[in-house]
DOBA-153681 format. One record per atom (N, C-alpha, C): atom name; z, x, y. Coordinates in steps of 0.2 Angstrom, whole numbers, plus 2048, in hexadecimal, padded with zeros to 3 digits. Atoms other than C-alpha are relative to their C-alpha. Layout:
% residues N
- atom_Z_X_Y
- CA_Z_X_Y
...
This chain:
% residues 346
- atom_Z_X_Y
- N_805_801_7FC
- CA_C40_A03_0D7
- C_802_7FC_806
- N_7FE_804_7FA
- CA_C42_9FD_0E9
- C_7FC_7FA_800
- N_804_806_7FF
- CA_C3D_9EC_0EE
- C_7FA_800_804
- N_806_7FF_7FC
- CA_C31_9F2_0FB
- C_7FA_803_7FB
- N_805_7FD_805
- CA_C28_9FD_0ED
- C_7FE_7FB_7FB
- N_802_805_805
- CA_C28_9EE_0E1
- C_7FB_7FC_803
- N_804_804_7FC
- CA_C20_9E3_0EE
- C_7F9_803_801
- N_807_7FD_7FF
- CA_C12_9F0_0F2
- C_7FC_800_7FA
- N_804_7FF_806
- CA_C0E_9F3_0E0
- C_7FE_7F9_7FD
- N_803_807_801
- CA_C0D_9E0_0DD
- C_7FA_7FE_804
- N_806_802_7FC
- CA_C02_9DD_0EB
- C_7FA_804_7FF
- N_805_7FB_802
- CA_BF7_9EC_0E7
- C_7FD_7FD_7F9
- N_802_802_806
- CA_BF6_9E6_0D5
- C_7FC_7F9_800
- N_803_807_800
- CA_BF2_9D4_0DA
- C_7F9_801_803
- N_806_7FF_7FD
- CA_BE4_9DA_0E5
- C_7FB_803_7FB
- N_805_7FD_805
- CA_BDC_9E4_0D7
- C_7FE_7FA_7FB
- N_801_805_805
- CA_BDE_9D5_0CB
- C_7FB_7FB_803
- N_805_805_7FD
- CA_BD5_9C9_0D8
- C_7F9_803_800
- N_807_7FD_800
- CA_BC7_9D5_0D9
- C_7FC_800_7FA
- N_803_801_806
- CA_BC4_9D5_0C7
- C_7FF_7F9_7FE
- N_801_808_801
- CA_BC7_9C2_0C6
- C_7F9_7FE_803
- N_806_801_7FC
- CA_BB9_9C1_0D3
- C_7FA_802_7FC
- N_806_7FE_804
- CA_BAD_9CB_0C8
- C_800_7FC_7F9
- N_800_804_807
- CA_BB2_9C1_0B8
- C_7FD_7F9_802
- N_802_807_7FF
- CA_BAF_9AF_0C0
- C_7F9_800_803
- N_807_800_7FD
- CA_B9F_9B4_0C8
- C_7FB_7FE_7FB
- N_805_803_804
- CA_B91_9AA_0C0
- C_803_7FF_7F9
- N_7FD_802_806
- CA_B9D_9A5_0B2
- C_7FE_7F9_7FE
- N_802_806_802
- CA_B97_997_0A7
- C_806_7FD_7FC
- N_7FA_803_803
- CA_BA7_98C_0A4
- C_7FF_7FC_7FA
- N_801_804_806
- CA_B9F_981_097
- C_7FF_804_7FA
- N_801_7FB_805
- CA_B9A_990_08D
- C_807_803_7FE
- N_7F9_7FE_801
- CA_BAC_996_08F
- C_804_7FB_7FB
- N_7FC_805_804
- CA_BB3_986_088
- C_7FD_7FF_7F9
- N_803_800_807
- CA_BA7_986_079
- C_802_806_7FC
- N_7FE_7FA_803
- CA_BAD_998_075
- C_807_7FE_7FD
- N_7F9_801_803
- CA_BBF_991_072
- C_7FF_7FB_7FA
- N_801_805_805
- CA_BB8_983_067
- C_7FD_803_7FA
- N_803_7FD_806
- CA_BAE_98E_05B
- C_805_805_7FD
- N_7FC_7FB_803
- CA_BBD_99A_058
- C_804_7FD_7FA
- N_7FD_802_806
- CA_BC4_99A_047
- C_808_802_800
- N_7F9_7FF_7FE
- CA_BD7_999_04B
- C_804_803_7FA
- N_7FC_7FD_806
- CA_BDC_99E_039
- C_800_807_800
- N_800_7F8_800
- CA_BD8_9B0_03D
- C_806_802_803
- N_7FA_7FE_7FD
- CA_BE8_9B0_047
- C_806_801_7FA
- N_7FB_7FF_806
- CA_BF2_9AF_036
- C_7FF_807_7FD
- N_801_7F9_802
- CA_BEB_9C0_032
- C_801_805_806
- N_7FF_7FC_7FA
- CA_BEB_9C7_044
- C_807_801_802
- N_7F9_7FF_7FE
- CA_BFD_9C4_048
- C_804_805_7FC
- N_7FC_7FB_804
- CA_C06_9CC_039
- C_7FE_807_800
- N_803_7F9_800
- CA_BFA_9DB_039
- C_802_803_807
- N_7FF_7FD_7F9
- CA_BFD_9DD_04C
- C_807_802_800
- N_7F9_7FE_801
- CA_C10_9DD_049
- C_801_806_7FC
- N_800_7FA_804
- CA_C0D_9EA_03C
- C_7FF_806_804
- N_802_7FB_7FB
- CA_C04_9F5_049
- C_806_802_804
- N_7FA_7FF_7FB
- CA_C13_9F3_055
- C_806_804_7FC
- N_7FB_7FD_804
- CA_C1F_9F8_047
- C_7FE_808_7FE
- N_802_7F9_801
- CA_C15_A08_043
- C_801_804_806
- N_7FE_7FC_7FA
- CA_C17_A0D_055
- C_807_801_801
- N_7F9_7FF_801
- CA_C29_A0C_052
- C_801_807_7FD
- N_800_7FA_804
- CA_C27_A1A_045
- C_7FD_806_805
- N_803_7FB_7FC
- CA_C1C_A24_052
- C_805_802_805
- N_7FB_7FE_7FB
- CA_C2A_A24_05F
- C_806_804_7FC
- N_7FB_7FC_804
- CA_C36_A2B_051
- C_7FD_807_7FF
- N_803_7F9_801
- CA_C2A_A39_04E
- C_800_804_806
- N_800_7FD_7FA
- CA_C28_A3D_060
- C_807_803_802
- N_7F9_7FD_7FF
- CA_C3B_A40_061
- C_802_805_7FB
- N_7FF_7FB_805
- CA_C3A_A4B_052
- C_807_800_7FC
- N_7F9_801_803
- CA_C4A_A44_04A
- C_806_802_804
- N_7FA_7FE_7FB
- CA_C55_A49_059
- C_803_7FA_803
- N_7FD_806_7FD
- CA_C59_A37_05D
- C_803_7FC_7FB
- N_7FD_805_805
- CA_C64_A2A_055
- C_7FC_7F9_800
- N_804_805_800
- CA_C56_A1E_058
- C_7FD_7FE_7F9
- N_803_803_806
- CA_C51_A13_049
- C_7F9_7FD_801
- N_806_803_800
- CA_C40_A0D_045
- C_800_7F9_803
- N_7FF_807_7FE
- CA_C46_9FB_047
- C_801_7FF_808
- N_7FE_800_7F9
- CA_C4D_9FF_059
- C_7FA_802_804
- N_806_7FE_7FD
- CA_C3D_A08_05D
- C_7FB_7FB_801
- N_805_805_800
- CA_C32_9FA_058
- C_802_7FA_805
- N_7FE_805_7FB
- CA_C3C_9ED_062
- C_7FF_802_807
- N_800_7FD_7FA
- CA_C3E_9F8_071
- C_7F9_801_803
- N_807_7FF_7FE
- CA_C2B_9FD_071
- C_7FD_7F9_802
- N_803_806_7FF
- CA_C26_9EB_070
- C_802_7FD_806
- N_7FD_803_7FA
- CA_C32_9E5_07D
- C_7FE_804_806
- N_802_7FC_7FA
- CA_C2D_9F3_089
- C_7F9_7FE_801
- N_807_802_7FE
- CA_C1A_9EE_087
- C_800_7F9_803
- N_800_807_7FD
- CA_C1F_9DC_08A
- C_802_801_808
- N_7FF_800_7F9
- CA_C27_9E1_09B
- C_7FB_804_803
- N_805_7FD_7FC
- CA_C19_9ED_09F
- C_7FA_7FB_802
- N_805_805_7FE
- CA_C0E_9DD_09E
- C_801_7FC_805
- N_7FE_804_7FB
- CA_C18_9D3_0A9
- C_802_803_807
- N_7FD_7FC_7FA
- CA_C1F_9E0_0B5
- C_7FB_806_802
- N_804_7FB_7FE
- CA_C16_9ED_0C0
- C_802_807_7FF
- N_7FE_7F9_801
- CA_C16_A00_0BF
- C_803_802_7FA
- N_7FE_7FE_807
- CA_C19_A01_0AC
- C_808_800_800
- N_7F8_801_800
- CA_C2B_9FB_0AF
- C_803_800_7F9
- N_7FE_800_807
- CA_C2C_9F8_09C
- C_801_807_7FD
- N_7FE_7FA_803
- CA_C2B_A0A_098
- C_806_803_803
- N_7F9_7FD_7FD
- CA_C39_A0F_0A4
- C_806_7FC_7FD
- N_7FB_804_803
- CA_C43_A00_09D
- C_802_803_7F9
- N_7FF_7FE_807
- CA_C40_A06_08C
- C_804_807_7FF
- N_7FD_7FA_800
- CA_C46_A18_090
- C_808_7FF_802
- N_7F9_802_7FE
- CA_C56_A11_099
- C_804_7FC_7FB
- N_7FD_804_804
- CA_C5A_A04_08D
- C_802_803_7F9
- N_7FE_7FC_806
- CA_C59_A0F_07D
- C_805_805_801
- N_7FC_7FB_7FE
- CA_C61_A1D_086
- C_807_7FE_801
- N_7F9_803_7FE
- CA_C70_A12_08C
- C_803_7FE_7F9
- N_7FE_803_806
- CA_C71_A0A_07B
- C_803_806_7FB
- N_7FF_7FB_804
- CA_C71_A1A_071
- C_804_806_803
- N_7FD_7FB_7FC
- CA_C79_A25_07E
- C_7FD_807_800
- N_804_7FA_800
- CA_C6B_A31_07F
- C_7FD_801_807
- N_803_7FF_7FA
- CA_C62_A39_08D
- C_7FA_7FB_802
- N_805_805_7FE
- CA_C57_A2C_096
- C_7F9_804_802
- N_805_7FC_7FE
- CA_C4C_A39_09D
- C_7FC_803_7FA
- N_803_7FD_806
- CA_C48_A41_08C
- C_7FC_7FA_7FD
- N_804_805_803
- CA_C43_A30_085
- C_7FA_7FE_804
- N_806_801_7FC
- CA_C38_A2D_094
- C_7FB_805_7FF
- N_805_7FB_801
- CA_C30_A3D_091
- C_7FC_7FF_7FA
- N_803_802_806
- CA_C2C_A38_07F
- C_7FC_7FA_801
- N_804_805_7FF
- CA_C25_A28_085
- C_7F9_802_804
- N_806_7FD_7FD
- CA_C19_A31_091
- C_7FC_803_7FB
- N_804_7FD_806
- CA_C14_A3C_082
- C_7FC_7FB_7FC
- N_803_805_804
- CA_C11_A2C_078
- C_7FA_7FD_804
- N_805_803_7FC
- CA_C06_A25_086
- C_7FA_805_800
- N_805_7FB_800
- CA_BFC_A35_086
- C_7FC_800_7F9
- N_802_801_807
- CA_BFA_A34_073
- C_7FC_7FA_7FF
- N_804_806_800
- CA_BF4_A22_075
- C_7F9_801_803
- N_806_7FF_7FD
- CA_BE7_A28_081
- C_7FB_804_7FC
- N_805_7FC_805
- CA_BE0_A35_075
- C_7FE_7FC_7FA
- N_802_805_806
- CA_BE0_A28_067
- C_7FA_7FC_802
- N_805_805_7FD
- CA_BD6_A1C_072
- C_7FA_804_801
- N_806_7FC_7FF
- CA_BCB_A2A_077
- C_7FC_801_7FA
- N_803_7FF_806
- CA_BC7_A2E_065
- C_7FC_7F9_7FE
- N_803_806_802
- CA_BC3_A1B_062
- C_7FA_7FF_804
- N_806_801_7FC
- CA_BB7_A1B_071
- C_7FB_805_7FE
- N_805_7FB_802
- CA_BAF_A2B_06B
- C_7FC_7FE_7F9
- N_804_803_806
- CA_BAB_A23_05A
- C_7FC_7FA_801
- N_804_805_7FE
- CA_BA5_A14_062
- C_7F9_802_803
- N_806_7FD_7FD
- CA_B99_A1E_06C
- C_7FB_803_7FB
- N_804_7FD_805
- CA_B93_A27_05D
- C_7FC_7FB_7FC
- N_803_805_805
- CA_B90_A17_053
- C_7FB_7FB_804
- N_804_805_7FC
- CA_B88_A0D_062
- C_7FF_803_807
- N_801_7FE_7F9
- CA_B82_A17_071
- C_7FA_7FD_803
- N_806_803_7FC
- CA_B78_A0D_07D
- C_800_801_807
- N_7FF_7FF_7F9
- CA_B7F_A10_08E
- C_803_807_802
- N_7FD_7F9_7FE
- CA_B82_A21_097
- C_806_7FF_803
- N_7FA_800_7FD
- CA_B90_A1A_0A1
- C_806_800_7FC
- N_7FB_800_805
- CA_B9A_A17_091
- C_802_808_7FF
- N_7FF_7F9_801
- CA_B98_A2A_08E
- C_803_803_805
- N_7FD_7FE_7FA
- CA_B9D_A2E_09F
- C_808_7FE_800
- N_7F9_802_800
- CA_BAD_A24_09D
- C_804_804_7FA
- N_7FD_7FC_805
- CA_BB0_A2D_08D
- C_802_807_802
- N_7FF_7F9_7FD
- CA_BAF_A3E_096
- C_806_800_805
- N_7FA_800_7FB
- CA_BBB_A38_0A4
- C_807_7FF_7FC
- N_7FA_802_804
- CA_BC7_A31_097
- C_803_807_7FD
- N_7FE_7FA_803
- CA_BC7_A42_08E
- C_803_805_804
- N_7FD_7FB_7FB
- CA_BCA_A4C_09D
- C_807_7FD_802
- N_7F9_803_7FE
- CA_BD9_A40_0A2
- C_805_801_7FB
- N_7FB_7FF_805
- CA_BE2_A40_091
- C_801_807_7FE
- N_7FF_7F9_802
- CA_BDF_A51_08B
- C_802_805_805
- N_7FD_7FC_7FA
- CA_BE2_A58_09C
- C_808_7FF_801
- N_7F9_802_7FF
- CA_BF3_A4F_09D
- C_804_803_7FA
- N_7FC_7FD_806
- CA_BF8_A55_08B
- C_800_808_801
- N_800_7F9_7FF
- CA_BF3_A67_090
- C_805_802_805
- N_7FB_7FE_7FB
- CA_BFD_A67_0A0
- C_807_7FF_7FE
- N_7F9_801_802
- CA_C0D_A60_098
- C_801_805_7FA
- N_7FE_7FB_805
- CA_C0B_A6C_089
- C_801_807_803
- N_7FF_7FA_7FD
- CA_C0A_A7B_095
- C_807_800_803
- N_7F9_800_7FC
- CA_C19_A75_09F
- C_806_801_7FB
- N_7FB_800_805
- CA_C23_A72_08F
- C_800_807_7FC
- N_800_7F9_803
- CA_C1D_A83_087
- C_803_805_804
- N_7FE_7FB_7FC
- CA_C21_A8E_095
- C_806_7FF_804
- N_7FA_802_7FD
- CA_C2F_A84_09D
- C_802_804_806
- N_7FE_7FD_7FA
- CA_C30_A8B_0AF
- C_803_7FC_805
- N_7FD_804_7FC
- CA_C39_A7D_0B6
- C_806_803_804
- N_7FA_7FC_7FD
- CA_C49_A86_0B9
- C_7FE_805_805
- N_802_7FA_7FD
- CA_C40_A95_0BF
- C_7FD_7FE_807
- N_804_802_7FA
- CA_C35_A8B_0CC
- C_805_7FD_805
- N_7FB_803_7FC
- CA_C44_A81_0D3
- C_805_805_803
- N_7FB_7FA_7FE
- CA_C4F_A91_0D4
- C_7FC_804_806
- N_804_7FD_7FB
- CA_C41_A99_0DE
- C_800_7FC_807
- N_801_805_7FA
- CA_C3F_A8A_0EA
- C_807_800_803
- N_7F9_800_7FD
- CA_C52_A8A_0ED
- C_802_806_803
- N_7FE_7FA_7FD
- CA_C52_A9C_0F2
- C_7FC_801_807
- N_804_7FF_7FA
- CA_C45_A99_100
- C_805_7FE_806
- N_7FB_801_7FA
- CA_C4F_A99_111
- C_800_7F9_802
- N_800_807_7FD
- CA_C4A_A88_118
- C_801_7FB_7FB
- N_7FF_805_805
- CA_C4C_A80_107
- C_807_800_7FC
- N_7FA_7FF_804
- CA_C5D_A86_102
- C_805_7FA_801
- N_7FB_806_800
- CA_C66_A76_108
- C_7FE_7FB_7FB
- N_802_805_805
- CA_C5C_A6D_0FB
- C_802_802_7F9
- N_7FE_7FD_806
- CA_C64_A78_0ED
- C_803_7FB_7FB
- N_7FD_805_804
- CA_C6F_A69_0E6
- C_7FA_7FC_7FD
- N_806_805_802
- CA_C5F_A5E_0E5
- C_7FC_804_7FB
- N_804_7FC_804
- CA_C55_A6C_0DD
- C_803_800_7F9
- N_7FD_7FF_807
- CA_C62_A6E_0CF
- C_800_7FA_7FC
- N_800_806_803
- CA_C63_A5C_0CC
- C_7F9_7FE_7FD
- N_807_801_802
- CA_C50_A5A_0CB
- C_7FE_804_7FA
- N_802_7FC_805
- CA_C4E_A69_0C0
- C_804_7FE_7F9
- N_7FC_802_806
- CA_C5C_A62_0B4
- C_7FC_7FA_7FD
- N_804_806_803
- CA_C52_A51_0B3
- C_7FA_802_7FD
- N_807_7FE_803
- CA_C41_A59_0B0
- C_801_804_7FA
- N_7FF_7FD_807
- CA_C48_A64_0A2
- C_802_7FB_7FB
- N_7FF_805_805
- CA_C4F_A55_09A
- C_7FA_7FC_7FE
- N_806_803_800
- CA_C3F_A4C_09D
- C_7FB_804_7FB
- N_805_7FC_804
- CA_C35_A5A_094
- C_803_801_7F9
- N_7FD_800_807
- CA_C41_A59_085
- C_7FC_7FB_7FC
- N_804_806_804
- CA_C37_A49_081
- C_7FA_802_7FE
- N_806_7FE_802
- CA_C28_A54_07E
- C_801_805_7FA
- N_7FF_7FB_805
- CA_C30_A5E_070
- C_7FB_7FF_7FA
- N_805_801_805
- CA_C23_A57_064
- C_7FA_805_800
- N_805_7FB_7FF
- CA_C17_A63_06C
- C_801_807_7FD
- N_7FE_7FA_803
- CA_C21_A71_064
- C_801_800_7F9
- N_7FF_802_807
- CA_C21_A69_053
- C_7FA_7FD_7FD
- N_807_802_802
- CA_C10_A68_04B
- C_801_7FA_7FB
- N_7FF_806_805
- CA_C17_A5C_03D
- C_801_7FA_804
- N_7FE_806_7FD
- CA_C1F_A50_049
- C_7FA_7FE_804
- N_805_802_7FC
- CA_C10_A50_055
- C_7FA_7FD_7FC
- N_805_802_805
- CA_C04_A4E_046
- C_801_7F9_7FE
- N_7FE_807_803
- CA_C0E_A3F_03F
- C_800_7FB_806
- N_800_805_7FA
- CA_C0F_A37_051
- C_7F9_7FE_801
- N_808_801_7FF
- CA_BFC_A39_053
- C_7FD_7FC_7FB
- N_802_804_805
- CA_BF9_A32_042
- C_802_7F9_800
- N_7FD_807_7FF
- CA_C04_A23_044
- C_7FC_7FC_806
- N_803_803_7FA
- CA_BFC_A20_055
- C_7F9_7FE_7FE
- N_807_802_802
- CA_BEA_A20_04D
- C_800_7FA_7FB
- N_7FF_805_805
- CA_BF0_A15_03F
- C_801_7F9_804
- N_7FE_806_7FC
- CA_BF7_A08_04C
- C_7FA_7FE_804
- N_806_802_7FC
- CA_BE7_A09_057
- C_7FB_7FD_7FB
- N_805_802_805
- CA_BDC_A07_047
- C_802_7F9_7FE
- N_7FE_807_802
- CA_BE6_9F7_042
- C_7FD_7FC_806
- N_802_805_7FA
- CA_BE2_9F0_054
- C_7F8_800_800
- N_808_800_800
- CA_BCF_9F5_052
- C_7FE_7FB_7FA
- N_801_805_806
- CA_BCF_9EB_041
- C_801_7F9_802
- N_7FE_807_7FD
- CA_BD8_9DC_049
- C_7FB_7FE_805
- N_805_802_7FB
- CA_BCC_9DC_057
- C_7F9_7FE_7FD
- N_806_802_803
- CA_BBD_9DC_04C
- C_801_7F9_7FC
- N_7FF_806_803
- CA_BC4_9CE_042
- C_800_7FA_805
- N_800_805_7FA
- CA_BC8_9C4_052
- C_7F9_7FE_802
- N_807_801_7FE
- CA_BB6_9C6_058
- C_7FC_7FC_7FB
- N_804_803_805
- CA_BAF_9C1_048
- C_802_7F8_7FF
- N_7FE_807_800
- CA_BBA_9B1_049
- C_7FD_7FC_805
- N_804_804_7FB
- CA_BAF_9AC_058
- C_7F9_800_7FE
- N_806_800_803
- CA_BA0_9AE_04D
- C_7FB_805_803
- N_804_7FB_7FD
- CA_B9A_9BE_055
- C_801_806_7FB
- N_800_7FB_805
- CA_B95_9CA_047
- C_7FC_806_802
- N_803_7FA_7FE
- CA_B91_9DB_04C
- C_803_806_7FC
- N_7FD_7FA_803
- CA_B95_9ED_046
- C_807_801_802
- N_7F9_7FF_7FF
- CA_BA7_9F3_046
- C_801_804_807
- N_7FF_7FC_7F9
- CA_BA3_9FE_056
- C_802_7FB_805
- N_7FE_805_7FB
- CA_BA5_9EE_060
- C_807_800_801
- N_7F8_800_7FF
- CA_BB8_9EE_05D
- C_802_806_803
- N_7FF_7F9_7FD
- CA_BB8_A01_061
- C_800_800_807
- N_801_801_7F9
- CA_BB1_9FD_072
- C_805_7FC_803
- N_7FB_805_7FD
- CA_BBC_9EE_075
- C_807_804_801
- N_7FA_7FD_800
- CA_BCC_9F7_071
- C_801_806_805
- N_800_7FA_7FB
- CA_BC8_A07_07B
- C_800_7FE_807
- N_800_803_7F9
- CA_BC3_9FD_08A
- C_806_7FD_802
- N_7FA_804_7FF
- CA_BD2_9F2_089
- C_806_805_802
- N_7FA_7FB_7FF
- CA_BDE_A01_088
- C_7FF_804_806
- N_801_7FC_7FA
- CA_BD6_A0A_096
- C_801_7FB_806
- N_7FF_805_7FA
- CA_BD7_9FA_0A1
- C_807_7FF_802
- N_7F9_800_7FE
- CA_BEA_9FA_0A0
- C_802_805_804
- N_7FE_7FA_7FB
- CA_BEA_A0A_0AA
- C_7FF_7FD_807
- N_801_802_7F9
- CA_BE3_A00_0B9
- C_805_7FB_802
- N_7FB_804_7FD
- CA_BF0_9F8_0C4
- C_7FE_7F9_800
- N_802_807_800
- CA_BF0_9E5_0C3
- C_806_7FC_800
- N_7FA_804_800
- CA_BFB_9D6_0C4
- C_803_7FF_7F9
- N_7FD_801_807
- CA_C05_9CF_0B5
- C_7FB_7FF_7FB
- N_804_800_807
- CA_BFE_9D0_0A3
- C_7F8_802_801
- N_807_7FD_7FF
- CA_BEF_9DA_0AA
- C_7FA_7FC_801
- N_805_805_7FF
- CA_BE6_9CB_0B0
- C_7FA_804_805
- N_805_7FD_7FC
- CA_BD5_9D1_0B6
- C_7FD_806_7FC
- N_803_7FA_803
- CA_BD2_9E3_0AF
- C_7FF_7FE_7F8
- N_800_801_807
- CA_BD6_9DD_09D
- C_7FA_7FC_7FE
- N_806_804_802
- CA_BC9_9CF_09D
- C_7F9_803_802
- N_806_7FD_7FE
- CA_BBC_9D9_0A6
- C_7FE_806_7FB
- N_801_7FB_805
- CA_BBE_9E7_09A
- C_7FD_7FD_7F9
- N_803_803_806
- CA_BBA_9DB_08C
- C_7F9_7FE_801
- N_807_802_7FE
- CA_BAB_9D5_095
- C_7FB_806_800
- N_804_7FA_801
- CA_BA5_9E7_097
- C_7FE_802_7F9
- N_800_7FE_807
- CA_BA8_9EB_085
- C_7FB_7FC_7FC
- N_805_804_804
- CA_B9F_9DC_07E
- C_7F9_7FF_803
- N_806_800_7FD
- CA_B92_9DD_08B
- C_7FB_805_7FD
- N_804_7FB_803
- CA_B8C_9ED_082
- C_7FC_7FD_7FB
- N_803_803_806
- CA_B87_9E1_074
- C_7FC_7FA_802
- N_804_806_7FD
- CA_B7F_9D4_080
- C_803_7FA_7FE
- N_7FC_806_801
- CA_B8D_9C8_07D
- C_801_7FD_807
- N_800_802_7F9
- CA_B8D_9BD_08D
- C_808_7FF_802
- N_7F9_800_7FD
- CA_B9C_9BC_099
- C_805_7FB_7FE
- N_7FC_806_802
- CA_BA2_9AB_094
- C_803_801_7F9
- N_7FD_7FF_807
- CA_BA4_9AF_081
- C_805_806_800
- N_7FB_7FA_800
- CA_BAC_9C0_085
- C_806_7FE_803
- N_7FA_802_7FC
- CA_BB8_9B8_091
- C_805_7FB_7FB
- N_7FC_804_805
- CA_BBD_9AB_083
- C_803_804_7FB
- N_7FD_7FB_805
- CA_BC0_9B9_076
- C_806_803_803
- N_7FB_7FC_7FD
- CA_BCA_9C3_083
- C_806_7FB_801
- N_7FA_804_7FF
- CA_BD5_9B4_087
- C_804_7FF_7F9
- N_7FD_801_807
- CA_BD9_9B0_074
- C_804_807_7FE
- N_7FD_7F9_802
- CA_BDC_9C3_071
- C_807_801_804
- N_7FA_7FE_7FC
- CA_BE8_9C5_080
- C_806_7FB_7FF
- N_7FA_805_801
- CA_BF2_9B5_07E
- C_803_801_7FA
- N_7FD_7FF_806
- CA_BF5_9B8_06C
- C_805_806_800
- N_7FC_7FA_800
- CA_BFB_9CA_06F
- C_807_7FE_805
- N_7FA_801_7FC
- CA_C06_9C4_07E
- C_805_7FB_7FD
- N_7FB_804_803
- CA_C0E_9B6_075
- C_804_803_7FA
- N_7FD_7FC_805
- CA_C11_9C1_066
- C_806_805_802
- N_7FB_7FB_7FE
- CA_C1A_9CF_06F
- C_806_7FD_805
- N_7FB_804_7FC
- CA_C23_9C2_07B
- C_805_7FD_7FB
- N_7FC_803_805
- CA_C2A_9B9_06B
- C_805_806_7FD
- N_7FC_7FB_803
- CA_C30_9CA_063
- C_805_803_805
- N_7FB_7FE_7FB
- CA_C38_9CF_074
- C_805_7FB_801
- N_7FB_805_800
- CA_C41_9BF_075
- C_805_800_7FB
- N_7FB_7FF_806
- CA_C48_9C1_064
- C_804_806_800
- N_7FB_7FA_7FF
- CA_C4E_9D2_068
- C_805_7FF_805
- N_7FB_802_7FA
- CA_C56_9CC_078
- C_806_7FC_7FD
- N_7FB_805_803
- CA_C5F_9BE_06E
- C_804_804_7FB
- N_7FC_7FD_805
- CA_C64_9CA_060
- C_805_805_803
- N_7FB_7FB_7FD
- CA_C6C_9D7_06C
- C_804_7FC_806
- N_7FD_804_7FA
- CA_C72_9C9_078
- C_7FF_803_807
- N_802_7FD_7FA
- CA_C69_9D0_086
- C_7FD_7FA_805
- N_802_806_7FC
- CA_C66_9C4_095
- C_7FC_803_806
- N_805_7FE_7FB
- CA_C59_9C5_0A3
- C_803_804_805
- N_7FC_7FC_7FA
- CA_C66_9CB_0B0
- C_801_807_7FD
- N_7FF_7F9_803
- CA_C69_9DA_0A4
- C_7FA_804_800
- N_806_7FD_800
- CA_C57_9DE_0A3
- C_7FE_802_807
- N_801_7FE_7F8
- CA_C55_9DE_0B6
- C_804_805_802
- N_7FC_7FA_7FE
- CA_C64_9E9_0B8
- C_7FE_806_7FD
- N_802_7FA_804
- CA_C5E_9F5_0AB
- C_7F9_803_804
- N_806_7FE_7FD
- CA_C4D_9F6_0B4
- C_802_803_807
- N_7FD_7FD_7F9
- CA_C56_9F9_0C5
- C_803_807_7FF
- N_7FC_7F9_801
- CA_C60_A07_0BE
- C_7FB_806_7FF
- N_805_7FA_801
- CA_C50_A11_0BA
- C_7FE_803_807
- N_802_7FD_7FA
- CA_C4E_A14_0CD
- C_806_805_802
- N_7FA_7FC_7FE
- CA_C5F_A1D_0CE
- C_800_806_7FB
- N_800_7FB_804
- CA_C5C_A2E_0C7
- C_807_804_800
- N_7FA_7FE_800
- CA_C6D_A33_0CC
- C_804_7FE_7FA
- N_7FC_803_806
- CA_C74_A28_0BE
- C_7FF_804_7FA
- N_802_7FB_806
- CA_C6B_A33_0B1
- C_805_806_800
- N_7FC_7FA_7FF
- CA_C74_A42_0B8
- C_808_7FE_7FE
- N_7F9_803_801
- CA_C85_A38_0B8
- C_801_7FF_7F9
- N_7FF_801_807
- CA_C82_A32_0A7
- C_801_806_7FB
- N_800_7FA_804
- CA_C7F_A43_0A0
- C_807_804_801
- N_7F9_7FC_7FF
- CA_C8F_A4A_0A8
- C_806_7FC_7FD
- N_7FB_804_804
- CA_C99_A3C_0A0
- C_800_800_7F9
- N_801_800_807
- CA_C92_A3E_08F
- C_801_807_7FD
C-alpha cells in the first residue's frame, strides 16, 4: 500500500469517525455515563474473556474447513493468525490485517498467498451471512422499527449477492478465457504479459473458494461460524445483564448484528465512532438511553481489544516477530509481482 493511499484512507476514516463522534456526544449526559461504569458487575469479565477466546479458537477450525484440508495450516496457527489479523484490522486502515494474515501464513507455510486471501474473503462473506441470520432472528423476536427490516434487506442483498457472484465465477471459471480474449484485441495486445499475470493471480485467488465446491467443507465452515457468533451473542447478553439491564435475548442479537455491520464502515483506529453509535442504535430499540449504551459499548470494546491485543502480543513473542517485521509484511502485500515470483521459485 502506497504512503499516499494510506494517508487518504486514514484521513477519510478520521472524517467518518468524527461525524459519528459528533452524533454520539450530542446531548450526552456525562454524569449518567459515569454512573453506568459504577453499576457494572466486573465479575462478568471472568466469564466473558475465556468464552470469547473459545470463540476465536472455533474460528481457527472454520479457516481449516474453508481450505478443505489442502493446507498445512494447523488450528493453533489459524487461531493465532486470525486473532492477530483482527487486531491489526482494528488498528490499521483498509482491512490490512486480512492481507497481513494471507501474506504471513502463506510465507510461513510456503503456500499461495492469493489462495489464502481468497479463503479469507469467503470467510468474511460467511461471517456476513451468519450476522444476517442473527439480525433476522432478532427482527422475528422483537420487530418494532421498519428501518431495521430495511437494513436486513440491504444486508441480505449484499452478502448473498457477493456469495452468488463468487460462486458463479468459481463454478464456471472463465478467467483465462476472458483475459485471452482481451489480449487478442488489437489495441490491447501490448498488455498481454500483464493479462497473463493478472489471470494467474485471479486463478490462485479463486482457489481459496474451493469450499464452495465441497458441501461438507462449506457446511462445517458455516456451522462453526454460527457457533462462534452464537457465543458472541451469549457473551453480549451476559455483559448487558452485568449493567443491570434485563431484557429478552433479542437485545444481544441486535447488538451483535449492528456491531458487525458497523465494522464495514470506514473509520479511524479501533472503529471509534461507528462501533459506539451501532451500540446506541441497537440499545435505543429498547429505549436504553445514549449514556448507558455508550458505557456498555466502551466496556465491551475495551475488553475485546485488550484480549486480542494480549493474544497477538503472545503470538509475536512466541514467533520472535518484531514490529518492523509486521510492517514489512504489510508493505509486501502491495507488490503482487512478489506473489508471481514466489510461485516461480517454489
